[in-house]
Residue frames as a rotation matrix with the C-alpha (Angstrom) as fourth column:
UNK 1
-0.551 -0.835 0.008 231.27
-0.611 0.410 0.676 -52.85
-0.568 0.368 -0.736 -27.19
UNK 2
0.289 0.712 -0.640 229.79
-0.956 0.250 -0.153 -54.55
0.051 0.656 0.753 -30.20
UNK 3
-0.513 -0.395 0.762 229.60
-0.429 0.887 0.171 -58.33
-0.743 -0.239 -0.625 -30.28
UNK 4
0.129 0.687 -0.715 227.97
-0.954 -0.110 -0.277 -58.75
-0.269 0.718 0.642 -33.68
UNK 5
-0.506 -0.337 -0.794 229.59
-0.627 0.776 0.071 -62.14
0.592 0.534 -0.603 -34.41
UNK 6
-0.968 0.160 -0.194 227.78
0.249 0.723 -0.644 -63.52
0.037 -0.672 -0.740 -31.35
UNK 7
-0.775 0.632 0.001 224.63
-0.598 -0.732 -0.327 -61.46
-0.206 -0.254 0.945 -31.73
UNK 8
0.202 0.906 -0.372 222.50
-0.950 0.274 0.151 -64.22
0.238 0.323 0.916 -33.19
UNK 9
-0.625 -0.428 -0.653 224.06
-0.212 0.898 -0.386 -67.20
0.751 -0.104 -0.652 -31.45
UNK 10
0.160 0.676 -0.720 222.50
0.610 0.505 0.610 -69.01
0.776 -0.536 -0.332 -28.53
UNK 11
0.833 0.274 0.480 221.94
-0.148 -0.726 0.671 -67.25
0.533 -0.630 -0.565 -25.25
UNK 12
0.767 -0.604 -0.218 224.94
0.507 0.362 0.782 -68.94
-0.393 -0.710 0.584 -23.59
UNK 13
-0.124 -0.819 0.560 227.31
0.976 -0.203 -0.082 -67.41
0.181 0.536 0.825 -26.16
UNK 14
0.178 0.258 0.950 225.66
0.275 -0.940 0.204 -64.03
0.945 0.225 -0.238 -25.81
UNK 15
0.978 0.200 0.062 225.75
-0.008 -0.260 0.966 -64.07
0.209 -0.945 -0.253 -22.01
UNK 16
0.427 -0.897 -0.115 229.42
0.815 0.327 0.479 -65.08
-0.392 -0.299 0.870 -22.03
UNK 17
-0.230 -0.510 0.829 230.22
0.837 -0.538 -0.099 -62.28
0.496 0.671 0.551 -24.46
UNK 18
0.469 0.491 0.734 228.22
0.064 -0.848 0.526 -59.71
0.881 -0.199 -0.429 -22.53
UNK 19
0.957 -0.153 -0.246 229.83
0.258 0.059 0.964 -60.70
-0.133 -0.986 0.095 -19.22
UNK 20
0.045 -0.986 0.162 233.27
0.983 0.072 0.169 -60.35
-0.178 0.152 0.972 -20.81
UNK 21
-0.170 -0.045 0.984 232.36
0.531 -0.845 0.053 -56.91
0.830 0.532 0.167 -22.15
UNK 22
0.834 0.491 0.253 231.02
0.025 -0.490 0.871 -55.93
0.551 -0.720 -0.421 -18.73
UNK 23
0.602 -0.719 -0.348 234.37
0.707 0.278 0.650 -56.99
-0.370 -0.637 0.676 -17.23
UNK 24
-0.269 -0.716 0.644 236.14
0.913 -0.402 -0.065 -54.76
0.305 0.571 0.762 -19.74
UNK 25
0.280 0.453 0.847 233.96
0.168 -0.891 0.421 -51.78
0.945 0.024 -0.325 -18.79
UNK 26
0.985 0.083 -0.150 234.66
0.155 -0.061 0.986 -52.36
0.073 -0.995 -0.073 -15.09
UNK 27
0.307 -0.949 -0.074 238.41
0.898 0.263 0.354 -52.75
-0.316 -0.175 0.932 -15.65
UNK 28
-0.463 -0.494 0.736 238.57
0.772 -0.633 0.061 -49.52
0.436 0.596 0.674 -17.66
UNK 29
-0.606 0.293 -0.740 236.21
0.496 -0.588 -0.639 -47.57
-0.622 -0.754 0.211 -15.39
UNK 30
-0.932 0.288 -0.222 233.80
-0.353 -0.568 0.743 -46.96
0.088 0.771 0.631 -18.25
UNK 31
-0.052 0.981 0.186 230.09
-0.773 0.079 -0.629 -47.33
-0.632 -0.177 0.755 -18.90
UNK 32
-0.814 -0.089 0.574 228.85
0.172 0.907 0.384 -50.57
-0.555 0.411 -0.723 -20.40
UNK 33
-0.365 0.688 -0.627 226.65
-0.890 -0.455 0.020 -50.04
-0.272 0.566 0.778 -23.47
UNK 34
-0.529 0.284 0.800 224.21
0.043 0.950 -0.309 -52.93
-0.848 -0.129 -0.515 -23.72
UNK 35
-0.947 0.272 0.173 222.36
0.200 0.075 0.977 -54.00
0.253 0.959 -0.125 -26.86
UNK 36
-0.557 0.810 0.184 218.80
-0.825 -0.565 -0.016 -52.74
0.091 -0.161 0.983 -27.10
UNK 37
0.621 0.772 0.133 217.58
-0.778 0.629 -0.017 -56.31
-0.097 -0.092 0.991 -27.60
UNK 38
-0.509 -0.659 0.554 218.78
-0.552 0.743 0.378 -59.90
-0.661 -0.114 -0.742 -27.40
UNK 39
0.468 0.623 -0.627 218.07
-0.882 0.285 -0.375 -62.07
-0.055 0.728 0.683 -30.44
UNK 40
-0.272 -0.532 0.802 218.64
-0.320 0.836 0.447 -65.73
-0.908 -0.135 -0.398 -31.11
UNK 41
-0.642 -0.005 -0.766 218.83
-0.757 0.157 0.634 -67.52
0.117 0.988 -0.105 -34.41
UNK 42
0.362 0.908 -0.208 216.13
-0.871 0.410 0.270 -70.06
0.330 0.083 0.940 -35.22
UNK 43
0.288 -0.304 -0.908 218.53
-0.044 0.943 -0.330 -72.94
0.957 0.135 0.258 -34.54
UNK 44
-0.744 -0.636 -0.203 219.32
0.220 0.053 -0.974 -71.87
0.630 -0.770 0.101 -30.97
UNK 45
-0.939 0.260 -0.227 217.22
0.188 -0.168 -0.968 -71.90
-0.289 -0.951 0.109 -27.81
UNK 46
-0.041 0.945 0.326 213.96
0.947 0.140 -0.288 -72.17
-0.318 0.297 -0.900 -29.73
UNK 47
-0.542 -0.431 -0.721 215.18
0.354 -0.896 0.270 -68.92
-0.762 -0.108 0.638 -31.24
UNK 48
-0.532 0.295 0.794 214.27
0.764 -0.237 0.600 -66.70
0.365 0.926 -0.099 -34.08
UNK 49
0.639 0.769 0.007 213.02
0.662 -0.554 0.505 -64.05
0.392 -0.318 -0.863 -31.67
UNK 50
-0.541 -0.720 0.435 214.27
0.334 -0.658 -0.674 -60.76
0.772 -0.220 0.597 -30.31
UNK 51
0.500 0.631 -0.592 213.46
0.802 -0.081 0.591 -59.56
0.325 -0.771 -0.548 -26.81
UNK 52
0.568 -0.304 0.765 214.24
-0.268 -0.947 -0.177 -56.11
0.778 -0.104 -0.620 -25.39
UNK 53
-0.372 -0.855 -0.360 217.28
0.132 0.335 -0.933 -56.39
0.919 -0.395 -0.012 -23.14
UNK 54
-0.797 0.013 0.604 215.57
-0.540 -0.461 -0.704 -54.76
0.269 -0.887 0.375 -20.19
UNK 55
0.406 0.914 0.013 212.79
-0.854 0.374 0.361 -57.38
0.325 -0.158 0.932 -20.29
UNK 56
0.552 -0.288 -0.782 215.35
0.144 0.957 -0.250 -60.16
0.821 0.025 0.570 -19.75
UNK 57
-0.247 -0.803 -0.543 217.68
0.817 0.129 -0.562 -58.47
0.521 -0.583 0.624 -17.29
UNK 58
0.751 0.386 -0.535 217.52
0.642 -0.614 0.459 -56.09
-0.151 -0.689 -0.709 -14.37
UNK 59
0.293 -0.651 0.701 219.48
0.519 -0.507 -0.688 -53.16
0.803 0.565 0.189 -15.82
UNK 60
0.627 -0.036 0.778 219.38
-0.547 -0.732 0.406 -51.33
0.555 -0.680 -0.479 -12.46
UNK 61
0.898 -0.324 0.299 221.00
-0.038 0.620 0.784 -54.33
-0.439 -0.715 0.544 -10.76
UNK 62
0.488 -0.750 0.447 223.69
0.858 0.317 -0.404 -54.53
0.161 0.580 0.798 -13.47
UNK 63
0.430 -0.272 0.861 224.29
0.076 -0.939 -0.335 -50.81
0.899 0.210 -0.383 -12.90
UNK 64
0.934 -0.119 0.336 225.26
-0.352 -0.158 0.922 -51.57
-0.057 -0.980 -0.190 -9.31
UNK 65
0.550 -0.774 0.314 228.38
0.604 0.628 0.490 -53.28
-0.577 -0.080 0.813 -10.69
UNK 66
-0.696 -0.701 0.154 229.30
0.590 -0.437 0.679 -50.95
-0.409 0.563 0.718 -13.56
UNK 67
-0.313 0.615 -0.723 227.55
-0.411 -0.775 -0.481 -47.92
-0.856 0.147 0.495 -15.13
UNK 68
-0.615 0.221 0.757 225.15
0.627 0.718 0.301 -49.27
-0.477 0.660 -0.581 -17.77
UNK 69
-0.222 0.671 -0.707 223.15
-0.592 -0.669 -0.449 -47.77
-0.775 0.319 0.546 -20.60
UNK 70
0.219 0.396 0.892 221.15
0.492 0.744 -0.451 -49.32
-0.842 0.538 -0.032 -23.42
UNK 71
-0.873 -0.472 0.125 222.18
0.301 -0.318 0.899 -48.73
-0.385 0.822 0.419 -27.03
UNK 72
-0.425 0.752 -0.504 219.67
-0.773 -0.591 -0.231 -47.02
-0.472 0.291 0.832 -29.26
UNK 73
0.467 0.781 0.416 217.07
-0.452 0.614 -0.647 -49.09
-0.760 0.114 0.639 -31.12
UNK 74
0.764 -0.226 -0.604 219.42
-0.555 0.245 -0.795 -49.73
0.328 0.943 0.062 -34.05
UNK 75
0.875 -0.461 -0.151 221.96
0.478 0.765 0.432 -51.27
-0.083 -0.450 0.889 -31.69
UNK 76
0.216 -0.818 0.534 224.49
0.507 -0.373 -0.777 -48.58
0.835 0.438 0.334 -32.56
UNK 77
0.332 -0.118 -0.936 226.30
0.928 -0.135 0.346 -47.41
-0.167 -0.984 0.064 -29.42
UNK 78
0.915 -0.061 -0.398 227.45
-0.104 -0.991 -0.088 -44.30
-0.389 0.122 -0.913 -31.28
UNK 79
0.682 -0.722 -0.120 230.68
-0.170 0.002 -0.985 -43.44
0.712 0.692 -0.121 -33.00
UNK 80
0.845 -0.448 0.291 233.76
-0.258 0.135 0.957 -44.73
-0.468 -0.884 -0.002 -31.34
UNK 81
0.109 -0.893 -0.437 237.34
-0.972 -0.005 -0.233 -45.77
0.206 0.451 -0.869 -31.79
UNK 82
0.922 0.141 -0.361 238.35
-0.127 0.990 0.063 -49.38
0.366 -0.012 0.930 -32.21
UNK 83
0.555 -0.754 0.352 241.16
-0.482 0.053 0.874 -50.63
-0.678 -0.655 -0.334 -29.99
UNK 84
0.096 -0.603 -0.792 244.15
-0.960 0.155 -0.234 -51.74
0.264 0.782 -0.564 -32.01
UNK 85
0.739 0.143 -0.658 244.70
-0.138 0.989 0.060 -55.48
0.660 0.046 0.750 -32.31
UNK 86
0.015 -0.753 -0.658 246.61
0.613 0.527 -0.589 -56.93
0.790 -0.395 0.469 -29.38
UNK 87
-0.528 -0.152 0.836 245.73
-0.392 -0.829 -0.399 -54.04
0.753 -0.538 0.378 -27.05
UNK 88
-0.347 0.375 -0.860 244.93
0.742 0.670 -0.007 -55.53
0.573 -0.640 -0.511 -23.63
UNK 89
0.648 0.710 -0.276 243.31
0.717 -0.447 0.535 -53.74
0.256 -0.545 -0.798 -20.68
UNK 90
0.179 -0.660 -0.730 246.54
0.621 -0.499 0.604 -51.99
-0.763 -0.562 0.321 -19.58
UNK 91
-0.781 -0.430 0.453 247.11
0.610 -0.367 0.702 -50.77
-0.135 0.825 0.549 -23.15
UNK 92
-0.022 0.869 0.494 243.50
0.769 -0.301 0.564 -49.56
0.639 0.393 -0.661 -23.41
UNK 93
0.675 0.237 -0.698 243.85
0.694 -0.525 0.492 -47.55
-0.250 -0.817 -0.519 -20.17
UNK 94
-0.126 -0.865 -0.485 247.13
0.493 -0.479 0.726 -46.00
-0.861 -0.148 0.487 -21.31
UNK 95
-0.882 -0.376 0.283 246.48
0.395 -0.265 0.879 -45.36
-0.256 0.888 0.383 -24.99
UNK 96
-0.471 0.801 0.370 242.73
0.390 -0.187 0.902 -44.65
0.792 0.568 -0.224 -25.03
UNK 97
-0.924 0.135 -0.358 241.87
0.304 -0.311 -0.901 -42.37
-0.233 -0.941 0.246 -22.08
UNK 98
-0.101 0.992 0.076 238.18
0.956 0.118 -0.270 -41.64
-0.277 0.046 -0.960 -21.68
UNK 99
0.090 0.113 -0.990 238.80
0.173 -0.980 -0.096 -37.89
-0.981 -0.163 -0.107 -21.96
UNK 100
-0.435 -0.309 -0.846 239.88
-0.711 -0.459 0.533 -38.24
-0.553 0.833 -0.020 -25.60
UNK 101
-0.770 0.204 -0.604 238.18
-0.331 0.682 0.652 -41.54
0.545 0.703 -0.458 -26.54
UNK 102
-0.440 0.630 0.639 234.78
-0.861 -0.096 -0.499 -41.69
-0.253 -0.770 0.585 -24.80
UNK 103
0.695 0.704 0.148 233.46
-0.612 0.687 -0.392 -44.61
-0.378 0.181 0.908 -26.91
UNK 104
-0.481 -0.876 -0.031 235.73
-0.807 0.429 0.405 -47.65
-0.342 0.220 -0.914 -27.26
UNK 105
0.764 0.619 -0.183 235.07
-0.642 0.700 -0.312 -50.74
-0.065 0.356 0.932 -29.30
UNK 106
-0.340 -0.827 0.449 236.98
-0.622 0.555 0.552 -53.99
-0.706 -0.092 -0.703 -29.24
UNK 107
0.476 0.387 -0.790 236.91
-0.849 0.435 -0.299 -56.09
0.228 0.813 0.535 -32.39
UNK 108
-0.174 -0.457 0.872 237.50
-0.676 0.700 0.231 -59.74
-0.716 -0.550 -0.431 -31.74
UNK 109
-0.361 0.076 -0.930 238.01
-0.771 0.537 0.343 -62.56
0.525 0.840 -0.135 -34.18
UNK 110
-0.683 0.230 -0.693 235.86
0.386 0.920 -0.075 -65.50
0.620 -0.319 -0.717 -33.21
UNK 111
0.378 0.882 -0.281 233.51
0.695 -0.070 0.716 -65.18
0.612 -0.466 -0.639 -30.30
UNK 112
0.348 -0.224 0.910 233.74
-0.291 -0.949 -0.122 -62.01
0.891 -0.222 -0.395 -28.26
UNK 113
0.924 0.063 0.378 234.10
-0.383 0.132 0.914 -63.84
0.007 -0.989 0.146 -24.95
UNK 114
0.653 -0.749 -0.113 237.42
0.675 0.643 -0.362 -65.26
0.344 0.161 0.925 -26.16
UNK 115
0.134 -0.588 0.797 238.94
-0.167 -0.807 -0.567 -61.91
0.977 -0.057 -0.206 -25.05
UNK 116
0.514 0.080 0.854 238.30
-0.852 -0.071 0.519 -63.02
0.101 -0.994 0.032 -21.46
UNK 117
0.980 -0.135 0.146 239.54
0.115 0.983 0.141 -66.54
-0.162 -0.121 0.979 -22.10
UNK 118
0.427 -0.860 0.279 242.80
0.676 0.099 -0.730 -65.17
0.601 0.500 0.624 -23.53
UNK 119
0.216 -0.272 -0.938 243.21
0.877 -0.368 0.309 -62.67
-0.430 -0.889 0.159 -20.65
UNK 120
-0.507 -0.263 0.821 243.03
0.654 -0.737 0.169 -59.71
0.561 0.623 0.546 -23.03
UNK 121
0.211 0.678 0.704 240.32
-0.229 -0.666 0.710 -58.36
0.950 -0.312 0.015 -20.74
UNK 122
-0.860 -0.496 0.124 241.09
-0.178 0.063 -0.982 -57.86
0.479 -0.866 -0.142 -17.05
UNK 123
0.028 0.935 -0.354 238.38
0.162 0.345 0.924 -59.69
0.986 -0.084 -0.142 -15.07
UNK 124
-0.549 -0.344 -0.761 239.69
0.747 0.205 -0.632 -58.87
0.374 -0.916 0.145 -11.58
UNK 125
-0.963 0.154 0.219 238.02
-0.226 -0.907 -0.356 -55.46
0.144 -0.392 0.909 -11.02
UNK 126
-0.096 0.991 -0.095 234.49
-0.707 0.000 0.708 -56.79
0.701 0.135 0.700 -11.61
UNK 127
0.056 0.048 -0.997 235.24
0.434 0.898 0.068 -59.82
0.899 -0.437 0.029 -9.41
UNK 128
-0.843 -0.418 -0.340 236.30
0.488 -0.326 -0.810 -57.44
0.227 -0.848 0.478 -6.61
UNK 129
-0.695 0.669 0.265 233.12
-0.649 -0.742 0.169 -55.36
0.310 -0.055 0.949 -7.04
UNK 130
0.192 0.794 -0.577 230.98
-0.353 0.605 0.714 -58.53
0.916 0.067 0.396 -6.83
UNK 131
-0.214 -0.343 -0.915 232.88
0.668 0.632 -0.393 -59.83
0.712 -0.695 0.094 -3.80
UNK 132
-0.989 -0.130 0.073 232.49
0.048 -0.743 -0.668 -56.50
0.141 -0.657 0.741 -2.01
UNK 133
-0.361 0.929 0.076 228.77
-0.773 -0.344 0.533 -56.53
0.522 0.134 0.843 -2.77
UNK 134
0.398 0.460 -0.794 228.54
-0.021 0.870 0.493 -60.01
0.917 -0.180 0.355 -1.25
UNK 135
0.759 -0.135 0.637 230.55
-0.642 -0.324 0.695 -58.96
0.112 -0.936 -0.333 1.81
UNK 136
0.873 -0.478 -0.098 233.48
0.476 0.878 -0.042 -61.20
0.106 -0.010 0.994 0.96
């Protein structure tokens, strides 16, 4: 799921957006395509640098929550279909089955993590996976 509007913001924005996208992947039972690298703008977090995603995060650990793969070096996850505006998680499951739409993209006005704040993305499945992993 692309998050280009957040892609050069500070790390807090990027982590919030990525966690929201990871929730979406878990809710839809899909793989989570991560950016090849994390970049920050010069004005954020002593930014102006790009670091390969797998140098910042344990991709294998993330994969224990939801299937994960890294996007190619250009950051392009491949061709996909964009969910129609207003389509929440239930709509995405019903109207965009993985068998006919293997690559989904959600376009979001504003910051990508706002999809979680507005409850467009179902955050319960990932919470249940994390709780089970913690023995809760």
